[in-house]
N, C-alpha and C positions, 0 to 999 in steps of 0.2 A: 189146899195147897199141894196136892200130890204131884203136880206138874214140876215142882222144883226138884223132885228126886232125880229127874233126868240130868240135872246139872252136877250132881254130886260125883258121879263116876268120872267125867272128863277132868274136873278140877283135881280130884285125888290122884288120878293117873298122871296128869301133867306135873304135879308136885313130886311124885315119886320119880318120874323120868328126869326132872331137873336135878334132883338129889343125886341120881346115878350119874348124870352128865358131869356134875361137879366132882364126884369121885374119880371119874375117868380123866377129865381135862384139868381139874385143879384150879379153875378160874374163880376168883373171889366174887365176881358179879353173879355167877351161878349160885353160889352159896346164899347170897343176899336174896336173890330171886326165889330160891327154894323156900326160905323162911316166910317170905311174903305170900307165896302160893299156899304154903302149909297152913298159915293162919286163916286165909280166905276159905280154904277147903274145910278146915275144922269148924269155922263159924257156920258155913253152909250146911255141913252134915249135922251139927247140933240143932240148927234151925229146922231142918227137915224132920229130924227125929222128934223134936219137941212137937211140931205140928201134927205128925202122925200119931203121937201119943194122945194129944188132945182130941184128935178125930176119933180114935178108937175108944176113948173114954166116954165120948158123947153118944156113941152108937149103942 
């Protein structure tokens, strides 16, 4: 599953950018979008980290 690691960077960066856009514009929709993106990014990073750990332990 190492191919999924390519998805972690764009998801995390877009969540950070949405959070910064919320701070700049102050729109409530951006805050809600930030939390949704942050949860997706967190789940994805944990999933990839877990699979890398399993891969390394099998080797």
